[in-house]
C-alpha positions as CSV (number, residue, x, y, z in Angstrom):
1,X,-0.3,0.2,-0.1
2,X,1.7,3.1,-1.1
3,X,2.3,6.0,1.4
4,X,-0.5,8.5,0.8
5,X,-3.1,5.8,1.2
6,X,-1.6,4.8,4.3
7,X,-1.6,8.6,5.7
8,X,-5.4,9.1,4.7
9,X,-6.0,5.9,6.7
10,X,-4.6,7.1,9.4
11,X,-5.9,11.1,9.1
12,X,-9.6,9.6,8.8
13,X,-9.1,7.6,12.0
14,X,-7.8,10.3,13.8
15,X,-10.7,12.3,12.9
16,X,-12.9,9.9,13.9
17,X,-14.1,8.6,10.6
18,X,-12.0,5.4,10.3
19,X,-13.7,1.9,10.7
20,X,-14.5,0.9,14.3
21,X,-12.9,-2.3,14.3
22,X,-9.0,-1.2,14.0
23,X,-7.6,-3.3,16.6
24,X,-4.4,-2.4,18.5
25,X,-1.6,-4.0,16.4
26,X,-2.6,-2.3,13.4
27,X,-2.4,1.0,15.1
28,X,0.9,-0.4,16.0
29,X,2.3,-0.5,12.3
30,X,0.8,2.8,12.0
31,X,3.3,4.1,14.3
32,X,6.2,2.3,12.7
33,X,5.0,3.7,9.3
34,X,4.6,7.3,10.7
35,X,8.3,6.6,12.2
36,X,9.7,5.4,9.1
37,X,8.2,8.6,6.9
38,X,8.7,11.3,9.4
39,X,4.8,12.0,10.3
40,X,5.9,12.7,14.0
41,X,2.9,14.4,14.7
42,X,0.7,11.6,13.5
43,X,2.8,9.0,15.4
44,X,1.9,11.0,18.6
45,X,-1.4,11.2,18.0
46,X,-1.6,7.4,17.4
47,X,-0.2,6.6,20.6
48,X,-3.0,7.4,22.6
49,X,-5.9,5.0,20.4
50,X,-3.6,2.2,21.8
51,X,-5.4,0.7,24.6
52,X,-3.4,-0.2,27.5
53,X,-2.2,-3.8,27.5
54,X,-3.6,-4.7,24.2
55,X,-0.2,-5.8,22.4
56,X,2.4,-8.6,23.7
57,X,5.4,-7.0,26.1
58,X,7.4,-7.5,22.9
59,X,5.4,-5.2,20.8
60,X,4.7,-2.7,23.6
61,X,8.3,-2.3,24.3
62,X,8.6,-1.6,20.8
63,X,5.5,0.8,20.2
64,X,7.0,2.6,23.4
65,X,10.3,3.4,21.9
66,X,8.7,4.8,18.5
67,X,6.6,6.6,20.1
68,X,9.4,8.1,22.5
69,X,11.4,8.9,19.2
70,X,8.1,10.8,17.6
71,X,7.6,12.7,20.5
72,X,11.1,13.9,20.9
73,X,11.1,14.5,16.9
74,X,7.8,16.4,16.8
75,X,8.9,18.9,19.7
76,X,12.2,19.8,17.7
77,X,10.4,20.0,14.4
78,X,7.6,22.4,16.3
79,X,10.4,24.6,17.4
80,X,12.2,24.8,14.3
81,X,8.7,25.6,12.4
82,X,8.0,28.5,14.4
83,X,4.6,26.6,15.2
84,X,3.9,25.1,12.2
85,X,3.7,21.6,11.8
86,X,1.9,18.9,10.0
87,X,-1.2,18.9,11.7
88,X,-4.7,17.4,10.9
89,X,-6.5,20.5,10.4
90,X,-4.3,22.0,8.2
91,X,-3.2,19.1,6.3
92,X,0.7,20.6,5.1
93,X,2.9,17.8,3.6
94,X,6.2,17.3,6.4
95,X,8.2,17.6,2.9
96,X,6.7,20.7,2.1
97,X,7.3,21.8,5.4
98,X,11.0,20.9,5.6
99,X,11.6,22.7,2.3
100,X,9.9,25.7,3.9
101,X,11.8,25.8,6.8
102,X,15.4,25.0,5.3
103,X,14.2,28.0,2.9
104,X,13.1,30.3,5.2
105,X,16.7,29.8,7.6
106,X,18.7,30.1,4.5
107,X,16.8,33.6,3.8
108,X,17.3,34.7,7.3
109,X,20.9,34.1,7.4
110,X,21.2,35.6,3.7
111,X,19.5,38.5,5.2
112,X,22.0,39.0,8.1
113,X,24.6,38.3,6.2
114,X,23.8,41.2,3.2
115,X,23.5,43.7,6.2
116,X,26.9,42.7,7.6
117,X,28.4,43.2,4.4
118,X,26.6,46.5,3.4
119,X,24.7,48.3,6.0
120,X,23.0,50.6,3.5
121,X,21.3,47.9,1.7
122,X,17.3,48.1,1.9
123,X,15.2,44.3,2.6
124,X,11.7,44.6,1.9
125,X,8.9,41.6,2.5
126,X,11.2,40.2,5.0
127,X,8.1,37.7,6.1
128,X,8.6,35.8,9.8
129,X,6.4,33.3,8.9
130,X,3.9,33.0,5.7
131,X,0.5,31.7,6.0
132,X,-0.3,28.1,6.2
133,X,-2.0,28.7,2.4
134,X,1.0,30.2,1.4
135,X,3.4,27.3,2.6
136,X,1.1,24.7,1.5
137,X,1.1,25.4,-1.9
138,X,4.2,27.1,-2.1
139,X,3.7,30.8,-2.5
140,X,5.5,33.7,-2.3
141,X,8.8,32.1,-1.0
142,X,10.7,35.3,-1.7
143,X,11.9,38.4,-0.4
144,X,13.7,41.4,-2.6
145,X,16.4,43.9,-1.6
146,X,17.9,47.3,-3.0
147,X,21.4,47.6,-3.0
148,X,22.7,51.5,-2.3
149,X,20.9,53.6,-5.0
150,X,18.4,50.6,-6.5
151,X,15.8,52.1,-4.1
152,X,15.2,55.6,-6.4
153,X,13.8,52.7,-9.1
154,X,10.5,52.4,-7.0
155,X,10.3,55.5,-5.3
156,X,7.7,57.8,-7.1
157,X,7.9,61.7,-7.0
158,X,5.1,61.8,-4.3
159,X,7.3,59.3,-2.4
160,X,4.9,56.6,-2.7
161,X,6.3,53.0,-3.9
162,X,4.5,51.7,-7.0
163,X,5.7,48.5,-8.1
164,X,9.2,47.0,-6.8
165,X,10.8,48.9,-10.0
166,X,14.6,47.2,-10.3
167,X,15.1,45.3,-7.0
168,X,16.7,42.0,-6.1
169,X,15.0,39.1,-4.9
170,X,15.9,35.5,-3.7
171,X,13.1,32.9,-4.6
172,X,12.4,29.5,-3.9
173,X,11.9,27.0,-6.8
174,X,11.0,23.5,-7.4
175,X,12.5,22.2,-10.8
176,X,9.8,20.2,-12.2
177,X,12.1,17.7,-14.5
178,X,14.2,16.9,-12.1
179,X,12.7,16.9,-8.8
180,X,15.5,19.1,-7.3
181,X,15.0,22.4,-5.1
182,X,16.9,25.8,-5.7
183,X,17.1,29.8,-4.7
184,X,17.3,32.2,-7.5
185,X,19.3,34.7,-6.7
186,X,17.6,37.3,-9.4
187,X,16.9,41.0,-10.6
188,X,13.7,42.0,-12.2
189,X,12.7,44.9,-13.9
190,X,9.3,46.4,-13.2
191,X,6.7,49.4,-12.3
192,X,7.2,52.1,-11.8
193,X,9.5,52.1,-14.3
194,X,7.0,52.7,-17.6
195,X,6.2,49.3,-19.9
196,X,7.5,50.7,-22.8
197,X,11.1,51.5,-21.5
198,X,11.7,48.1,-19.5
199,X,12.9,46.3,-22.6
200,X,15.3,49.4,-23.6
201,X,16.7,49.8,-19.6
202,X,17.5,45.7,-19.9
203,X,19.2,46.6,-23.3
204,X,21.2,49.6,-22.1
205,X,22.6,48.0,-19.2
206,X,23.6,44.5,-20.9
207,X,25.4,46.9,-23.8
208,X,27.4,48.3,-20.8
209,X,28.5,45.2,-18.9
210,X,29.1,43.2,-22.1
211,X,32.9,43.5,-22.1
212,X,32.6,42.0,-18.5
213,X,30.4,39.3,-19.2
214,X,33.5,36.6,-19.9
215,X,34.0,37.0,-15.9
216,X,30.6,36.2,-15.0
217,X,30.1,32.9,-17.4
218,X,28.2,31.0,-14.3
219,X,25.4,33.8,-14.5
220,X,22.3,34.4,-16.8
221,X,21.7,37.7,-18.1
222,X,19.2,39.2,-20.1
223,X,17.6,38.0,-22.4
224,X,18.5,34.3,-21.0
225,X,17.9,34.9,-17.4
226,X,14.7,33.4,-15.5
227,X,13.0,30.4,-15.4
228,X,11.0,32.2,-18.2
229,X,13.0,33.0,-20.8
230,X,13.7,37.1,-21.1
231,X,11.9,37.2,-17.7
232,X,14.9,38.8,-15.7
233,X,17.5,41.5,-15.9
234,X,20.1,38.6,-14.0
235,X,19.6,35.3,-12.7
236,X,21.3,32.8,-10.7
237,X,19.9,29.5,-9.4
238,X,21.4,28.0,-6.3
239,X,21.3,24.2,-5.0
240,X,19.0,24.5,-1.7
241,X,20.8,23.5,1.2
242,X,22.3,24.5,4.8
243,X,25.1,26.8,2.8
244,X,22.9,28.3,0.6
245,X,23.0,31.6,1.9
246,X,26.8,31.6,1.8
247,X,26.7,30.6,-1.6
248,X,24.5,33.8,-2.6
249,X,26.4,36.2,-0.3
250,X,29.7,34.8,-2.6
251,X,27.9,35.7,-5.9
252,X,26.3,39.0,-4.9
253,X,29.6,40.1,-3.6
254,X,31.1,39.4,-7.4
255,X,28.5,41.4,-9.0
256,X,29.7,44.9,-8.2
257,X,30.6,46.2,-11.4
258,X,27.0,45.1,-12.4
259,X,25.4,46.9,-9.4
260,X,27.4,50.1,-10.4
261,X,25.8,50.2,-13.9
262,X,22.2,49.4,-12.8
263,X,22.7,52.3,-10.3
264,X,23.7,54.9,-12.8
265,X,21.0,53.5,-15.3
266,X,18.1,54.2,-12.6
267,X,19.4,57.5,-12.3
268,X,19.6,58.3,-15.6
269,X,16.0,56.9,-16.7
270,X,14.6,58.8,-13.7
271,X,16.2,62.2,-15.0
272,X,15.0,61.2,-18.4
273,X,11.2,61.0,-17.0
274,X,10.9,57.2,-17.5
275,X,9.2,56.0,-14.3
276,X,5.8,56.8,-13.7
């Protein structure tokens, strides 16, 4: 029986919708499954459904060990999740939570490193926890930031933010073909730059940067940058792991010449009235 089918049966039992004749040994086997799959919270909850003295001593000893392990792992996971876990009432898959927490930790470490590197960097959309729906659907796992000078691309004359302008972003990305997880360090060109000047902006930046491109062969630049071709001014994909923040920081540090060109181009386009 596949794991999703097993999980559904366990959930039905815990919600009180399962069959009434599930015996203690069956629940013991489900606890084993939860331990194996890492469904720590489900394993803990199943423990209360095993009546006292309903298993022989060998199985009772084994299930006591499994439940202790599930409780330990559940407590550790809950701490690192900031209160989120694979609870029955929200149905967030444990693998999704694992990815979310790994990305969140890398995001936080990267932001701290950015601020240590340059105190003038401006961070936007620095969430502490996303909503359960956004976690479950892997929506809006990103944040943005502006190197010094770039924030002028997002501020109108009235002082109100209208779109993100030209900004860096750190974005979670799941490659469906390879089933691998990445973090995208990218630069987008958005409103309040007027639509008919966005391509011109990218073209002029890359034209000025062209002589330096040979030193950045592993980076993607316009018009070949982004998940969707021609979507970004710049992008590099970094495997999601415990060192992602450090790799992202080292890549960012190398982009000084590119950042300077973009800063000057933002000022030029603003003076020409190309921003809304």
